C-alpha positions as CSV (number, residue, x, y, z in Angstrom):
1,X,105.1,140.4,89.0
2,X,105.5,136.9,87.5
3,X,105.4,134.1,90.0
4,X,107.5,131.0,89.1
5,X,105.9,127.9,90.4
6,X,107.9,124.7,90.8
7,X,106.1,121.4,90.8
8,X,106.7,119.3,93.9
9,X,109.2,116.5,93.5
10,X,107.8,113.1,92.6
11,X,109.3,110.0,94.2
12,X,109.1,106.3,93.3
13,X,106.2,104.6,91.5
14,X,108.4,103.3,88.7
15,X,106.4,100.0,88.5
16,X,103.0,101.9,88.5
17,X,104.2,104.3,85.8
18,X,105.5,101.4,83.7
19,X,102.2,99.6,83.9
20,X,100.3,102.7,82.8
21,X,102.7,103.3,79.9
22,X,102.3,99.7,78.9
23,X,98.5,100.3,78.6
24,X,99.2,103.3,76.4
25,X,101.4,101.2,74.2
26,X,98.7,98.5,73.9
27,X,96.2,101.2,72.9
28,X,98.5,102.6,70.3
29,X,99.0,99.1,68.8
30,X,95.3,98.1,68.8
31,X,93.5,101.3,68.5
32,X,91.1,100.1,71.2
33,X,90.5,101.5,74.6
34,X,91.4,100.3,78.1
35,X,89.7,101.1,81.4
36,X,92.1,101.1,84.4
37,X,90.9,101.4,88.0
38,X,93.3,102.7,90.5
39,X,92.6,101.9,94.2
40,X,94.5,102.7,97.3
41,X,94.2,104.1,100.8
42,X,93.6,107.7,101.6
43,X,96.7,110.0,101.1
44,X,98.6,107.2,99.3
45,X,99.2,109.4,96.3
46,X,96.7,108.2,93.6
47,X,95.9,111.6,92.3
48,X,99.6,112.6,92.4
49,X,100.6,109.5,90.4
50,X,98.0,110.2,87.7
51,X,98.9,113.8,87.5
52,X,102.6,112.8,86.9
53,X,101.6,110.2,84.4
54,X,99.4,112.5,82.3
55,X,102.3,115.0,82.1
56,X,104.8,112.3,81.1
57,X,102.6,110.4,78.6
58,X,102.8,113.3,76.1
59,X,99.2,112.6,75.0
60,X,96.2,114.8,74.9
61,X,94.4,114.3,78.2
62,X,91.6,115.5,80.5
63,X,91.8,115.2,84.2
64,X,88.3,115.5,85.8
65,X,87.8,115.6,89.6
66,X,84.3,115.1,90.9
67,X,83.4,117.8,93.5
68,X,82.8,116.5,97.0
69,X,79.1,117.3,96.9
70,X,75.8,115.6,96.1
71,X,74.6,118.4,93.9
72,X,74.6,117.0,90.3
73,X,74.8,120.4,88.7
74,X,78.2,121.1,90.3
75,X,79.6,117.8,89.0
76,X,78.7,118.8,85.4
77,X,79.9,122.4,86.0
78,X,83.4,121.0,86.7
79,X,83.9,119.7,83.1
80,X,84.6,123.0,81.3
81,X,87.5,123.9,83.6
82,X,88.9,120.3,83.5
83,X,88.9,120.5,79.7
84,X,91.0,123.6,79.5
85,X,93.4,123.0,82.4
86,X,95.3,120.2,80.7
87,X,98.7,121.1,79.4
88,X,98.0,119.0,76.4
89,X,94.2,119.2,75.7
90,X,91.9,116.8,74.0
91,X,91.0,117.8,70.4
92,X,88.6,120.7,70.4
93,X,88.2,120.4,74.1
94,X,87.4,124.1,74.6
95,X,84.5,123.9,72.1
96,X,83.2,120.5,73.1
97,X,83.0,121.5,76.8
98,X,82.3,125.2,76.4
99,X,79.1,124.5,78.2
100,X,78.7,121.9,81.0
101,X,77.3,118.5,79.9
102,X,73.6,117.9,80.7
103,X,74.5,114.7,82.6
104,X,77.0,111.9,82.7
105,X,75.7,110.3,79.6
106,X,76.3,113.6,77.7
107,X,79.8,113.9,79.2
108,X,80.8,110.4,78.1
109,X,79.4,111.1,74.6
110,X,81.5,114.2,74.3
111,X,84.6,112.3,75.5
112,X,84.0,109.6,72.9
113,X,83.8,112.2,70.1
114,X,86.9,113.9,71.3
115,X,89.0,110.7,71.5
116,X,87.7,108.8,68.5
117,X,90.8,109.4,66.3
118,X,93.7,110.4,68.6
119,X,95.3,108.3,71.4
120,X,94.2,110.1,74.6
121,X,94.0,109.8,78.4
122,X,91.0,110.7,80.5
123,X,91.2,110.5,84.3
124,X,88.0,110.4,86.5
125,X,89.0,111.3,90.0
126,X,87.0,111.0,93.3
127,X,84.4,108.8,91.7
128,X,82.9,108.0,95.1
129,X,81.5,111.6,95.1
130,X,80.2,111.0,91.5
131,X,78.3,107.9,92.7
132,X,76.9,109.8,95.6
133,X,75.5,112.5,93.3
134,X,74.4,110.1,90.5
135,X,73.2,106.7,91.8
136,X,73.2,105.4,88.2
137,X,76.8,106.4,87.6
138,X,78.0,102.8,87.3
139,X,75.4,101.7,84.8
140,X,76.0,104.8,82.7
141,X,79.8,104.2,82.7
142,X,79.3,100.5,81.7
143,X,76.9,101.3,78.9
144,X,79.1,104.0,77.4
145,X,82.2,101.9,77.8
146,X,80.6,99.0,76.0
147,X,79.0,101.1,73.2
148,X,81.5,103.8,72.3
149,X,84.5,104.4,74.6
150,X,86.2,101.0,74.3
151,X,86.2,101.5,70.6
152,X,88.3,104.7,70.9
153,X,92.1,104.8,71.4
154,X,91.5,105.9,74.9
155,X,93.0,105.1,78.3
156,X,90.2,105.8,80.7
157,X,91.5,105.8,84.3
158,X,89.0,105.7,87.2
159,X,90.5,106.5,90.6
160,X,88.5,104.2,92.8
161,X,87.0,100.8,92.3
162,X,84.5,100.0,89.5
163,X,81.4,98.9,91.5
164,X,80.2,95.3,91.1
165,X,77.1,96.5,89.3
166,X,79.4,98.2,86.7
167,X,81.1,94.9,85.9
168,X,77.7,93.1,86.0
169,X,76.4,95.4,83.3
170,X,79.3,94.6,80.9
171,X,79.6,91.6,78.7
172,X,82.6,89.4,79.2
173,X,84.2,90.7,76.1
174,X,84.1,94.3,77.4
175,X,85.6,93.2,80.8
176,X,88.7,92.0,79.0
177,X,89.7,95.6,78.5
178,X,89.1,96.5,82.2
179,X,92.2,96.4,84.4
180,X,92.8,97.0,88.2
181,X,95.7,98.7,89.8
182,X,96.3,98.7,93.6
183,X,98.5,101.6,94.8
184,X,100.5,100.9,97.9
185,X,102.6,103.3,100.0
186,X,106.2,103.9,99.0
187,X,108.4,101.1,100.1
188,X,111.6,101.4,102.1
189,X,113.9,101.5,99.1
190,X,111.8,104.3,97.6
191,X,111.9,106.2,100.9
192,X,115.7,105.8,100.8
193,X,115.9,107.0,97.2
194,X,113.8,110.1,98.1
195,X,116.3,111.0,100.8
196,X,119.2,110.4,98.5
197,X,120.4,107.7,100.9
198,X,122.2,105.1,98.8
199,X,124.8,104.0,101.4
200,X,122.8,104.2,104.6
201,X,120.0,101.7,104.6
202,X,119.3,102.4,108.3
203,X,118.2,105.9,107.5
204,X,116.0,104.6,104.7
205,X,114.3,102.2,107.1
206,X,113.9,105.0,109.7
207,X,112.2,107.1,107.1
208,X,109.8,104.3,106.3
209,X,109.0,103.7,110.0
210,X,108.2,107.3,110.5
211,X,106.3,108.0,107.3
212,X,104.8,104.6,106.4
213,X,105.7,105.4,102.8
214,X,103.0,108.1,102.6
215,X,104.3,110.2,99.7
216,X,103.5,113.6,101.3
217,X,105.3,112.7,104.5
218,X,108.2,111.1,102.5
219,X,108.6,114.4,100.6
220,X,108.8,116.3,103.8
221,X,111.3,113.9,105.3
222,X,113.4,114.2,102.1
223,X,113.4,118.0,102.4
224,X,114.5,117.7,106.1
225,X,117.3,115.3,105.1
226,X,117.2,113.3,108.3
227,X,114.2,111.3,109.7
228,X,114.9,112.3,113.3
229,X,115.2,116.0,112.5
230,X,112.1,115.8,110.4
231,X,110.1,114.4,113.4
232,X,111.4,117.0,115.8
233,X,110.5,119.9,113.4
234,X,107.1,118.5,112.6
235,X,106.2,118.1,116.3
236,X,106.7,121.8,116.8
237,X,103.6,122.6,114.8
238,X,100.1,121.2,115.6
239,X,99.1,121.7,111.9
240,X,102.1,120.0,110.4
241,X,101.6,117.0,108.0
242,X,103.1,114.5,110.5
243,X,100.6,115.6,113.2
244,X,97.5,116.2,111.1
245,X,97.6,113.3,108.7
246,X,97.2,110.7,111.4
247,X,94.1,112.4,112.7
248,X,92.6,112.5,109.2
249,X,93.3,108.9,108.5
250,X,91.8,107.7,111.7
251,X,88.8,109.9,111.2
252,X,88.2,108.7,107.7
253,X,88.7,105.0,108.3
254,X,87.0,104.4,111.7
255,X,84.9,107.5,112.3
256,X,81.7,105.4,112.7
257,X,83.1,103.2,115.6
258,X,84.3,104.5,118.9
259,X,85.3,101.0,119.9
260,X,87.4,100.6,116.8
261,X,89.2,103.8,117.6
262,X,89.9,102.7,121.1
263,X,91.1,99.2,119.9
264,X,93.3,100.8,117.3
265,X,94.9,103.1,119.9
266,X,95.3,100.1,122.3
267,X,97.2,98.0,119.7
268,X,99.4,100.9,118.6
269,X,100.2,102.0,122.1
270,X,102.0,98.7,122.9
271,X,105.8,99.3,123.1
272,X,106.4,96.0,121.4
273,X,104.0,96.9,118.7
274,X,101.9,93.7,119.3
275,X,99.1,93.0,121.7
276,X,96.8,90.1,122.6
277,X,93.0,90.0,122.6
278,X,92.8,90.0,126.4
279,X,94.9,93.2,126.5
280,X,92.7,94.8,123.9
281,X,89.6,94.0,125.9
282,X,91.2,95.6,129.0
283,X,91.5,98.9,127.2
284,X,87.7,99.2,126.6
285,X,85.5,101.1,129.0
286,X,83.2,98.2,129.5
287,X,83.9,94.8,131.0
288,X,83.0,91.1,130.6
289,X,81.1,89.8,127.7
290,X,80.1,93.3,126.6
291,X,83.7,94.3,126.2
292,X,84.6,91.1,124.4
293,X,81.8,91.6,121.9
294,X,82.8,95.2,121.3
295,X,86.5,94.1,120.8
296,X,85.5,91.3,118.4
297,X,83.4,93.7,116.3
298,X,86.1,96.4,116.3
299,X,88.8,93.9,115.3
300,X,86.6,92.7,112.4
301,X,86.3,96.2,111.2
302,X,90.0,96.9,111.5
303,X,91.2,93.7,110.0
304,X,88.7,92.4,107.5
305,X,86.9,95.6,106.4
306,X,89.5,98.3,106.6
307,X,92.7,96.2,106.7
308,X,94.3,98.7,109.1
309,X,95.3,95.9,111.5
310,X,97.1,92.7,110.6
311,X,96.7,89.4,112.5
312,X,100.0,87.6,113.2
313,X,100.4,84.0,114.3
314,X,103.6,82.0,115.1
315,X,105.3,80.5,112.1
316,X,103.8,77.1,111.4
317,X,100.7,77.7,113.5
318,X,97.2,77.5,111.9
319,X,95.5,80.8,111.2
320,X,92.8,80.0,113.8
321,X,95.3,79.5,116.7
322,X,94.5,81.3,119.9
323,X,98.2,82.5,120.0
324,X,97.2,85.5,117.8
325,X,98.8,88.9,117.9
326,X,97.7,92.2,116.3
327,X,99.8,94.9,114.7
328,X,98.8,98.2,113.0
329,X,99.7,97.4,109.4
330,X,100.6,101.0,108.5
331,X,103.9,102.0,109.9
332,X,103.0,105.7,110.0
333,X,99.9,105.0,112.0
334,X,101.9,102.9,114.4
335,X,104.4,105.8,114.8
336,X,101.6,108.4,115.0
337,X,99.7,106.6,117.8
338,X,102.8,106.0,119.8
339,X,104.6,109.3,119.5
340,X,102.1,111.9,118.3
341,X,98.6,111.1,119.5
342,X,99.4,111.0,123.2
343,X,100.9,114.5,123.0
344,X,98.3,116.3,120.7
345,X,97.1,118.5,123.5
346,X,100.6,119.4,124.7
347,X,101.6,120.3,121.1
348,X,98.5,122.4,120.7
349,X,99.1,124.4,123.9
350,X,102.6,125.3,123.0
351,X,104.6,122.6,124.7
352,X,105.9,120.5,121.8
353,X,109.1,120.0,123.8
354,X,107.3,117.3,125.8
355,X,106.5,115.4,122.7
356,X,110.1,115.8,121.4
357,X,111.6,114.7,124.6
358,X,109.4,111.6,124.6
359,X,110.5,110.9,121.0
360,X,114.1,111.2,121.8
361,X,113.8,109.0,124.9
362,X,111.7,106.2,123.3
363,X,112.6,106.2,119.6
364,X,115.6,103.8,119.8
365,X,113.6,101.2,121.8
366,X,110.5,101.6,119.6
367,X,112.2,101.3,116.3
368,X,114.2,98.2,117.4
369,X,110.9,96.3,117.7
370,X,108.7,98.2,115.1
371,X,111.3,97.2,112.5
372,X,110.4,93.5,113.0
373,X,107.5,93.1,110.6
374,X,109.5,95.1,108.0
375,X,112.5,92.8,108.3
376,X,110.1,89.8,108.0
377,X,108.7,91.1,104.8
378,X,112.2,92.0,103.4
379,X,113.3,88.4,104.1
380,X,110.2,87.0,102.4
381,X,111.3,88.8,99.3
382,X,114.8,87.6,99.7
383,X,113.7,84.0,99.9
384,X,113.1,84.2,96.1
385,X,116.9,84.8,95.5
386,X,118.8,83.5,98.5
387,X,120.1,79.9,97.9
388,X,119.7,79.2,101.6
389,X,116.0,79.8,101.4
390,X,114.9,78.2,98.1
391,X,112.6,75.8,100.1
392,X,111.1,78.5,102.3
393,X,107.4,78.6,102.9
394,X,106.9,81.3,105.5
395,X,108.9,83.9,107.4
396,X,107.9,85.4,110.8
397,X,108.3,85.3,114.5
398,X,107.5,82.4,116.8
399,X,106.1,82.3,120.3
400,X,104.1,80.0,122.6
401,X,102.1,80.1,125.8
402,X,105.0,79.0,127.9
403,X,106.7,82.4,127.4
404,X,109.2,81.4,124.7
405,X,109.6,84.0,121.9
406,X,112.0,84.4,119.0
407,X,112.3,87.1,116.4
408,X,112.7,85.1,113.3
409,X,111.9,81.6,112.0
410,X,111.9,80.5,108.4
411,X,109.8,77.4,107.8
412,X,110.2,75.0,104.9
413,X,107.6,73.7,102.5
414,X,105.8,70.6,103.5
415,X,106.8,68.8,106.7
416,X,110.5,69.5,106.2
417,X,112.7,70.9,109.1
418,X,112.8,74.7,109.7
419,X,115.4,76.4,107.6
420,X,116.5,79.2,110.0
421,X,116.0,80.6,113.5
422,X,117.2,84.1,114.0
423,X,117.6,87.2,116.0
424,X,116.9,90.8,115.0
425,X,119.1,93.2,116.9
426,X,118.4,96.5,115.3
427,X,121.3,98.5,116.6
428,X,124.1,100.4,114.8
429,X,126.2,100.5,118.0
430,X,125.8,97.1,119.7
431,X,126.9,94.0,117.8
432,X,125.5,90.6,118.2
433,X,127.5,88.8,120.9
434,X,128.1,85.3,122.2
435,X,125.6,86.0,125.0
436,X,122.9,86.8,122.3
437,X,123.7,83.5,120.6
438,X,122.5,81.6,123.6
439,X,119.0,82.6,122.7
440,X,119.5,81.1,119.2
441,X,120.8,77.9,120.7
442,X,117.7,77.8,122.9
443,X,115.5,78.4,119.9
444,X,116.8,75.3,118.2
445,X,115.6,73.2,121.2
446,X,112.2,74.9,121.6
447,X,110.9,75.7,118.1
448,X,109.5,72.5,116.4
449,X,111.7,71.0,113.7
450,X,114.4,73.7,114.2
451,X,117.2,71.5,115.7
452,X,119.4,72.0,112.7
453,X,118.1,75.4,111.5
454,X,120.6,77.9,110.4
455,X,121.3,80.4,113.2
456,X,120.6,83.7,111.4
457,X,121.3,87.3,112.5
458,X,120.1,90.7,111.4
459,X,122.2,93.3,113.2
460,X,123.4,96.6,111.6
461,X,126.4,96.6,114.0
462,X,127.6,93.2,112.9
463,X,128.5,90.1,114.8
464,X,131.3,89.6,117.4
465,X,133.9,87.0,116.7
466,X,132.8,85.2,119.7
467,X,129.4,84.5,118.2
468,X,128.9,81.4,116.1
469,X,126.2,81.9,113.5
470,X,125.7,80.4,110.0
471,X,124.0,83.3,108.2
472,X,124.3,87.1,108.6
473,X,121.8,89.3,106.7
474,X,122.9,92.9,106.2
475,X,120.5,95.8,106.2
476,X,121.7,96.7,102.7
477,X,120.5,93.2,101.6
478,X,117.1,93.8,103.2
479,X,116.7,97.2,101.5
480,X,117.7,95.8,98.1
481,X,114.9,93.2,98.4
482,X,112.4,96.0,97.7
């Protein structure tokens, strides 16, 4: 019986694919090689992107994935299969790699011979495992890139960063052919495109809030057709992607720090998606100075080292202000910690209905606030094209220690007055009213330099006639910004 296999659908990544094809065009024109490193978080789709690219490029290629082992022989043993599994193989690939290379130096020599005359693509995936098995991997790569590979019409793609010692081993002239690519999750517009949603920006943003733009989750959401139904279906199964991926991400990113896991959970558990340092400390099992020290170290790991958590300050405030707030940067991890993680045991014991009921009860409130940083980023992008914001310097929320808090402030460059104060009322059913406007009028009197700032509203349900605002930003405009 013949089994017909259909490749999974591929969404987004137009800019990344364009950049890779641009490198190929440069190689064809010059006859010289380029080394491109592709970095990105776990599950962001690096391997999927390069698989799609190698199939589209219509060039001979070899896609090598280093085994997750520290046994060097197994790394070399993976080369023969990689050589023959390409749909468009390197010249004489079967012969050149009929036997495993002796070591990485031998492997790079064989690649140089195979690619010396024909424009080709070679992908080295999971290089972290290669480094673990061969401590000299970076020096070997640098040496062969300088001596032979960069002289071939070859696009060498390394999934993972080139270590500093690799760069240090190369002369400046060789580094000119080394390029870095940072792969981010799919953005809201790409999520909407995957769902086929061209007229419903709210559903596109919902998909982004649920999946965080993780390609595997976006694909599942697209298959379900509706973000809400996707969540309910996924919560039925303890082994579903939506349930399991969060566990894997947390385990891979902060496995070494119990305090960091607790701090991450504390930040994500806040209904308003933000929390203060004092509230973080209160979630730790210790007290006093010990808890403060543990929280400080955990936040450094989460913000500086892993970049899982973002620090937010009021618009116009210095970065070292004590009025800091913390938010989980990845929308999917925010969603997972709030709706999935608290119910893992219930899902596992056959009571997913508890998790589903909690989602239905709390989703509307959660997304109305979780959308705030997404709206801020959308508006930052819009400031490049909106005449009202040509002098904009920063976009964000504003709050102070007296308890005043406003969704949106757009500051101007230099010491000029603020350009806008605004409200984000993320509801498709309740329009912005005259009563809501009182908050904007108040903001003009409280936020520094905002006395004449444009009263700005983001509300999917629109604005009542009784409300007097100067600027309305539609969800479709926010989505188009991406």
